[in-house]
C-alpha positions in Angstrom: -80.5 -41.2 -89.5 -81.8 -44.2 -87.7 -85.1 -44.1 -85.8 -85.9 -47.1 -83.6 -89.4 -47.1 -82.2 -89.9 -48.3 -78.6 -92.6 -50.9 -77.9 -94.1 -50.7 -81.4 -94.4 -46.9 -81.2 -93.5 -45.6 -84.6 -92.4 -42.0 -84.8 -92.9 -40.4 -88.2 -91.4 -37.0 -89.1 -93.6 -35.3 -91.5 -92.2 -32.2 -93.1 -94.6 -29.8 -94.9 -93.6 -27.5 -97.6 -95.4 -24.4 -96.4 -93.1 -21.5 -95.6 -93.6 -18.9 -93.0 -94.5 -15.5 -94.3 -95.3 -12.2 -92.6 -94.3 -8.6 -92.2 -90.8 -8.1 -91.0 -89.6 -11.7 -91.6 -86.9 -10.8 -94.0 -85.4 -8.1 -91.8 -85.2 -10.4 -88.8 -83.2 -13.1 -90.6 -79.8 -13.8 -89.2 -77.9 -15.6 -86.4 -76.4 -14.0 -83.3 -75.4 -10.5 -82.5 -74.7 -8.2 -85.5 -77.3 -10.0 -87.6 -81.0 -10.4 -87.2 -80.8 -10.4 -83.4 -80.0 -6.7 -83.4 -83.8 -6.3 -84.0 -84.8 -8.6 -81.3 -87.4 -6.8 -79.2 -86.9 -3.4 -80.7 -90.4 -3.3 -82.2 -92.0 -5.2 -79.3 -92.3 -8.5 -81.1 -89.1 -10.1 -79.9 -90.2 -10.6 -76.3 -93.8 -11.6 -77.0 -94.0 -14.6 -74.7 -97.5 -15.6 -75.8 -97.1 -15.7 -79.7 -93.2 -16.2 -79.7 -92.6 -14.7 -83.2 -88.9 -15.5 -82.8 -89.8 -19.3 -83.2 -90.7 -18.7 -86.8 -88.1 -18.8 -89.6 -87.5 -18.1 -93.2 -87.5 -21.8 -94.0 -89.5 -23.2 -91.1 -92.9 -24.8 -91.4 -95.8 -23.6 -89.2 -95.8 -27.1 -87.6 -92.1 -26.8 -86.7 -92.6 -23.4 -85.1 -95.7 -24.7 -83.2 -93.7 -27.6 -81.8 -91.1 -25.2 -80.6 -93.7 -23.1 -79.0 -95.2 -26.1 -77.2 -91.7 -26.9 -75.8 -90.9 -23.4 -74.7 -94.4 -22.9 -73.1 -94.0 -26.2 -71.2 -90.2 -26.3 -70.7 -90.8 -27.1 -67.0 -92.0 -30.6 -68.1 -88.8 -31.4 -69.9 -85.9 -33.4 -68.5 -82.5 -34.0 -70.0 -79.3 -35.9 -69.6 -76.2 -35.2 -71.7 -73.1 -37.4 -72.0 -70.1 -35.9 -73.9 -68.4 -38.6 -75.9 -64.8 -38.3 -77.2 -66.3 -38.0 -80.7 -69.7 -36.4 -80.0 -72.7 -36.6 -77.7 -75.4 -38.9 -76.3 -78.5 -37.2 -75.0 -81.7 -38.4 -73.4 -84.5 -35.9 -73.4 -88.1 -36.4 -72.4 -91.2 -34.7 -71.0 -93.5 -35.6 -68.3 -96.5 -34.3 -70.4 -97.3 -36.7 -73.4 -98.3 -33.7 -75.5 -94.9 -32.0 -75.0 -93.2 -35.4 -75.6 -94.9 -35.7 -79.0 -93.8 -32.2 -79.9 -90.2 -33.0 -78.7 -90.0 -36.2 -80.8 -91.3 -34.4 -83.9 -88.8 -31.6 -83.3 -85.8 -33.8 -82.8 -86.5 -36.0 -85.8 -87.4 -33.2 -88.1 -84.3 -31.1 -87.2 -81.9 -34.0 -87.6 -83.5 -34.8 -90.9 -83.0 -31.2 -91.9 -79.3 -31.3 -90.9 -78.8 -34.4 -92.9 -80.3 -32.6 -95.9 -78.4 -29.4 -95.3 -81.8 -27.7 -95.1 -81.5 -24.9 -92.5 -84.9 -23.8 -91.1 -83.4 -20.3 -90.3 -85.4 -19.9 -87.1 -85.0 -16.4 -85.9 -83.7 -17.3 -82.4 -81.6 -20.1 -83.7 -78.2 -20.4 -82.1 -75.2 -19.6 -84.4 -73.7 -22.9 -83.1 -76.1 -24.7 -85.6 -74.5 -23.1 -88.6 -71.6 -25.6 -88.8 -74.1 -28.5 -88.8 -75.8 -27.3 -91.9 -72.5 -26.4 -93.6 -70.8 -29.8 -92.8 -73.8 -32.1 -92.4 -72.0 -34.9 -94.3 -69.6 -35.1 -91.4 -72.2 -36.1 -88.8 -73.5 -39.5 -87.9 -76.9 -39.5 -86.1 -78.9 -42.3 -84.3 -82.3 -41.7 -82.7 -84.1 -44.1 -80.5 -87.4 -43.5 -78.7 -87.5 -45.3 -75.4 -89.5 -45.1 -72.2 -86.7 -42.9 -70.8 -87.1 -40.4 -73.6 -85.7 -39.7 -77.1 -82.1 -40.9 -77.1 -79.9 -39.1 -79.6 -76.3 -40.1 -80.3 -74.4 -37.9 -82.7 -70.7 -38.4 -83.6 -68.2 -37.0 -86.0 -64.5 -37.4 -87.0 -64.3 -33.6 -87.4 -63.1 -32.0 -84.1 -65.0 -28.7 -84.9 -68.3 -30.6 -85.4 -67.7 -32.5 -82.1 -67.1 -29.2 -80.3 -70.2 -27.7 -81.8 -72.3 -30.8 -80.9 -71.2 -30.5 -77.3 -71.8 -26.7 -77.2 -75.3 -27.1 -78.7 -76.1 -29.9 -76.2 -75.3 -27.6 -73.4 -77.4 -24.8 -75.0 -80.4 -27.1 -75.3 -80.0 -28.3 -71.7 -80.0 -24.7 -70.6 -83.2 -24.0 -72.6 -84.8 -27.1 -71.2 -84.0 -25.9 -67.7 -84.8 -22.2 -68.0 -86.9 -21.8 -71.1 -86.9 -18.6 -73.2 -84.9 -16.8 -70.4 -81.8 -18.9 -71.6 -82.4 -17.8 -75.2 -82.8 -14.1 -74.3 -79.5 -14.2 -72.3 -77.6 -16.0 -75.1 -78.9 -13.6 -77.7 -78.1 -10.5 -75.6 -74.7 -11.9 -74.9 -73.9 -12.2 -78.5 -73.8 -16.0 -78.5 
């Protein structure tokens, strides 16, 4: 992973070792329909739009979950452009709110670092599209640049299945940036 700061602005991704704990965490683990999502909302916790318990994970830090919460609470400040490349994607994502932008940059850098380490955070609402990234992380090349336009991510691969997953996930993220948690709920209820 390459991080290039813009105008002397250094972005540091600090991962902590604190794991999320709490009642019901183990039973909620899973990806997509037929796994942990079958419990989504059955006990009233899945659709808690204030505390957003689905943003926690079996291997996610409190800070990672907090950054997700900031982005979902303020998704209306996000903007995004996606270019599908023959071998991957190039995205530009930003936020009109500096606080949200900071959370966004931390999230992107931390998650790409996790993929490069094969260290799945297992976020409860995580798309199953991400599974292939953690399984085949050595087949991905990532470049991150923070510019005035936003955080620019270029990810490529020689593996056609990884390329397809990159493009699918980019579309999922664009949908979440446009519609927030509604996009997640629809994806989860649709089994995707």
